C-alpha positions, 0 to 999 in steps of 0.5 A: 313252460319250464316252471310248469314242468318242474311243478308237474314233476314235483306232483308226480314224485309226491304222488308216486311216493304216496302209492306205496304208503297206501299199499302198506295201509291196505296190507295192515288192514288186510292182516286183521284176524278173522274166523269162520264159524260153520253152521253145518249140521246145526238147526238153529231152532233146536236149543242145543244146536243154538247153544252149540252155535253160540259156543262156536261164535264165542270160541272164534271171538276168543281167538280173534279178539286175543290176536287183536289184543296182541297186535293192538298196543293202543288203548282203544281196544277192549276184549269185551267190546271186541266179543260183542262186535264178534257176536253182532257180526256173526248174527248179522251174517245169518239170514232173518229166519236163522236169526229168529230161530236162534233168538227163539231157541236161546230163550227156550228152556230145555226139557228132559224126559225120563222113559221107563 
């Protein structure tokens, strides 16, 4: 019985020591930089609004990727890869109709008409 209690105490000690380490890992992951891009006032089927949305995403990507680059001393990070991931994540959070509108608007060439 004494041997069992000693083993149980050892397992409990190791388990309790691991709990704060898990908390530190979660805190480090939670501290990753994030950004919010607003769609307020934008109609993604309008080419000018689609360009504005993509500019907002790119600006947010610059901030997020810049912050990530400063906190990532390892060699497993590239700005280009981060920016592609930011655009991909932003597109994945749009609805299907918003993605379709954005795709069509970004392919459209703007037309300027002069009036007399």
